[in-house]
C-alpha positions as CSV (number, residue, x, y, z in Angstrom):
1,M,123.5,87.9,102.7
2,K,120.6,89.4,104.6
3,Y,117.0,89.6,103.6
4,L,115.7,93.1,104.3
5,F,112.0,94.1,104.2
6,F,110.8,97.7,104.5
7,D,107.4,99.2,105.1
8,I,106.7,102.2,103.0
9,D,104.7,104.9,104.8
10,G,106.7,106.3,107.7
11,T,109.6,103.9,107.1
12,L,110.9,104.5,103.5
13,A,108.7,107.5,102.9
14,C,108.1,110.8,104.7
15,G,105.1,113.0,104.5
16,T,101.4,112.7,104.0
17,P,99.6,110.8,101.2
18,G,100.1,112.7,98.0
19,R,103.1,114.6,99.4
20,Q,105.4,111.9,100.2
21,Y,109.1,111.8,99.5
22,I,112.0,109.4,100.0
23,P,115.0,110.9,102.0
24,E,118.2,110.9,100.0
25,S,119.9,109.0,102.8
26,T,117.4,106.2,102.4
27,K,118.1,106.0,98.7
28,L,121.8,105.8,99.5
29,A,121.3,103.1,102.0
30,L,119.2,101.0,99.6
31,Q,121.9,101.3,96.9
32,K,124.7,100.4,99.3
33,L,122.7,97.3,100.5
34,R,122.3,96.1,96.9
35,D,125.9,96.8,96.1
36,A,126.8,94.7,99.1
37,G,124.8,91.8,97.8
38,H,121.8,91.9,100.2
39,F,118.3,91.0,99.2
40,T,115.9,94.0,99.5
41,A,112.1,94.0,99.4
42,I,109.1,96.1,100.3
43,A,106.6,94.9,102.9
44,T,103.5,97.0,102.8
45,G,99.8,96.8,103.7
46,R,99.1,98.6,100.4
47,A,97.5,96.8,97.5
48,H,100.0,95.7,94.9
49,A,98.6,98.3,92.4
50,M,99.1,101.0,95.0
51,A,102.7,100.1,95.8
52,V,104.2,98.9,92.5
53,N,105.3,102.4,91.4
54,Y,107.2,102.8,94.7
55,M,108.8,99.4,94.1
56,H,110.0,100.5,90.7
57,Q,111.0,104.0,91.7
58,L,113.2,102.7,94.4
59,G,114.7,99.8,92.4
60,F,113.0,97.0,94.2
61,E,112.0,93.8,92.3
62,N,110.5,92.0,95.3
63,M,107.5,92.9,97.5
64,V,105.1,91.7,100.1
65,S,101.9,93.7,99.5
66,D,98.2,93.5,100.4
67,G,98.8,93.2,104.2
68,G,101.1,90.2,103.6
69,Y,98.9,88.3,101.2
70,G,100.4,89.6,98.0
71,V,103.8,88.3,96.8
72,T,105.9,89.8,94.0
73,I,109.2,88.1,93.1
74,N,111.5,89.3,90.4
75,D,109.0,92.0,89.4
76,Q,106.3,89.3,88.8
77,L,103.1,89.3,90.9
78,L,102.8,85.6,91.9
79,S,99.6,85.8,93.9
80,I,97.2,87.8,96.1
81,T,95.1,85.9,98.6
82,P,91.7,87.6,99.0
83,L,89.6,88.0,102.1
84,D,87.4,85.0,103.2
85,Y,84.6,85.5,100.8
86,E,81.4,84.8,102.7
87,P,82.4,86.7,105.9
88,A,83.3,89.7,103.6
89,C,79.9,89.5,101.9
90,Q,78.2,89.2,105.3
91,L,80.0,92.3,106.6
92,V,78.6,94.3,103.6
93,D,75.2,92.9,104.4
94,E,75.5,94.0,108.0
95,C,76.7,97.5,106.9
96,K,73.6,97.8,104.7
97,A,71.3,96.7,107.5
98,K,72.9,99.1,110.0
99,N,73.4,102.0,107.6
100,F,77.2,102.0,107.7
101,I,79.0,103.5,104.7
102,W,81.1,100.9,102.9
103,A,83.2,100.3,99.8
104,L,85.1,97.4,98.1
105,Q,88.3,96.5,96.4
106,T,87.7,93.6,94.1
107,E,90.8,93.6,91.9
108,D,94.4,94.6,91.9
109,S,93.9,98.3,90.9
110,V,93.9,101.8,92.3
111,I,90.1,102.0,92.3
112,R,87.7,101.0,95.0
113,Y,83.9,100.7,94.4
114,A,81.2,102.3,96.4
115,P,77.4,102.0,96.0
116,D,76.9,105.8,96.3
117,N,78.8,109.1,96.9
118,R,78.7,108.8,100.7
119,F,82.1,107.2,101.1
120,Y,84.0,110.1,99.5
121,E,81.7,112.7,101.1
122,F,82.4,111.2,104.5
123,T,86.1,110.6,104.2
124,H,87.4,113.0,101.5
125,D,90.0,110.3,101.0
126,V,92.7,110.6,98.4
127,Y,94.5,107.3,99.2
128,M,92.9,105.8,96.1
129,K,90.1,106.6,93.6
130,T,86.5,105.8,94.6
131,K,84.1,104.8,91.8
132,V,80.4,104.7,92.3
133,V,78.7,101.6,91.0
134,D,74.9,101.6,91.1
135,G,73.5,98.5,92.8
136,L,76.9,97.4,93.9
137,D,76.8,93.8,95.2
138,P,79.9,92.0,96.5
139,R,78.4,88.7,95.4
140,N,78.8,89.9,91.8
141,Y,82.6,89.6,92.1
142,K,84.8,86.5,92.3
143,N,87.2,88.0,94.9
144,I,87.1,90.6,97.6
145,Y,90.5,91.9,98.5
146,K,89.5,94.7,100.9
147,V,86.3,96.2,102.4
148,Y,86.3,99.8,103.7
149,V,83.9,100.9,106.4
150,A,83.5,104.6,107.0
151,C,82.8,105.5,110.6
152,Y,84.4,107.1,113.7
153,A,85.7,104.9,116.5
154,P,84.3,103.1,118.3
155,H,81.2,102.7,116.2
156,E,82.7,99.8,114.3
157,E,82.1,97.7,117.5
158,E,78.4,97.6,116.4
159,L,79.4,95.3,113.5
160,E,79.4,91.7,114.7
161,T,80.7,90.3,111.4
162,L,83.8,92.5,111.7
163,K,85.1,90.2,114.4
164,K,85.5,87.5,111.8
165,L,87.8,89.5,109.6
166,P,91.2,91.2,110.0
167,H,91.0,95.0,110.1
168,C,92.9,98.1,111.1
169,R,92.2,101.8,111.4
170,F,94.8,104.1,109.7
171,H,92.5,107.1,109.4
172,K,89.9,108.4,111.8
173,E,87.2,108.4,109.1
174,Y,87.4,104.7,108.1
175,L,88.6,101.2,108.6
176,F,90.6,98.9,106.3
177,V,89.3,95.4,106.4
178,E,92.2,93.5,104.9
179,P,94.7,90.8,105.6
180,A,97.2,91.8,108.3
181,D,100.0,89.3,108.4
182,K,103.2,90.7,106.7
183,A,105.2,87.8,108.2
184,Y,103.1,85.4,106.1
185,G,104.4,87.0,102.9
186,I,107.9,87.4,104.2
187,R,108.2,83.7,104.9
188,K,106.9,82.9,101.4
189,I,109.6,85.0,99.8
190,V,112.4,83.8,102.0
191,D,111.3,80.2,101.5
192,H,111.2,80.7,97.7
193,F,114.9,81.6,97.8
194,G,115.8,78.9,100.3
195,G,117.0,81.5,102.8
196,S,117.1,81.4,106.6
197,Y,114.7,83.4,108.8
198,K,117.7,84.3,111.0
199,D,119.0,86.4,108.1
200,V,115.9,88.5,107.9
201,I,115.7,92.1,109.1
202,V,112.4,94.0,109.0
203,F,111.9,97.8,109.2
204,G,108.6,99.4,110.3
205,D,106.9,102.2,112.1
206,G,103.1,101.5,112.4
207,L,100.7,99.2,114.2
208,N,100.2,97.2,111.0
209,D,103.9,96.3,111.2
210,L,103.3,94.4,114.5
211,S,102.5,91.3,112.4
212,M,106.1,91.2,111.1
213,F,107.7,92.1,114.4
214,I,108.2,88.5,115.5
215,D,110.9,86.5,117.2
216,D,111.9,84.6,114.0
217,W,114.1,87.5,112.8
218,T,115.6,90.9,113.6
219,C,113.1,93.8,113.9
220,V,114.0,97.5,113.5
221,A,111.6,100.2,114.6
222,M,111.9,103.7,113.2
223,G,112.4,106.6,115.7
224,N,109.0,107.9,114.6
225,A,107.4,104.5,115.2
226,A,104.4,103.8,117.4
227,E,105.4,103.0,121.0
228,T,103.8,99.6,120.9
229,L,106.0,98.7,117.9
230,K,109.1,100.0,119.6
231,E,108.4,97.8,122.6
232,K,108.7,94.7,120.3
233,A,111.8,95.9,118.4
234,D,115.3,94.5,118.7
235,Y,116.6,97.9,117.7
236,I,115.2,101.4,117.5
237,T,116.8,103.7,114.9
238,D,116.3,107.4,114.2
239,D,113.3,109.0,112.5
240,V,112.7,108.3,108.8
241,D,113.7,111.9,107.9
242,K,116.8,111.8,110.2
243,D,118.7,109.1,108.3
244,G,116.9,106.3,110.2
245,I,117.4,103.6,107.5
246,L,121.0,104.5,106.8
247,N,122.0,104.7,110.5
248,A,120.3,101.3,111.2
249,C,122.2,99.7,108.3
250,R,125.5,101.1,109.6
251,H,124.6,99.8,113.1
252,F,124.2,96.3,111.8
253,H,127.4,96.6,109.7
254,L,125.5,95.8,106.5
255,F,127.9,97.7,104.3
């Protein structure tokens, strides 16, 4: 039995946010993997609440979410590890002082909070809903799972506190300040089942997948993957919309 972990955007799913679809060949490959007795799971940077519908639609029961710090096993969310609390609060303080636009995610939901309308007006983002909370203060919340900073590169370099926190830019309008270690969650799941890392195969396409492209297991980059990721891959398959998942599974004789 192999343990297979799949990124969502650009790996399982094609298209842009709001207009994504799963290729039929990918659905076929997933069914064949399960019929052959393999373990399948999602490994996404998305918050659990943003990914759980994909998990159910595609028949998954296991998932690494929240950049690696959320773990779902047998359709039960076991835990989500938040950002380091004080550095996250300090980042918001610095954003306020330097007039950077910011927002927060403080719970497992599809909603982020912002102190005013500027975040949506700047980003016009549809990735998740943005709710304005007057007088928003991160210290009023027990946990901070993500901070969003709206700016164009390289202006984020002005934020000294950002150096203390993991972050990544997926859109030109804003940064995601969030955990970025998918391998951490993958290890937790494989350890839970007493599996071997040598039996793990991961599939990805983006720079946030670099954290799970490590020597402990087999790494497959999609044909549409970032060149940096391809350089670390053990195998490069076809594009997501050109039977990439199915062809990789056939290459490794998984069914």
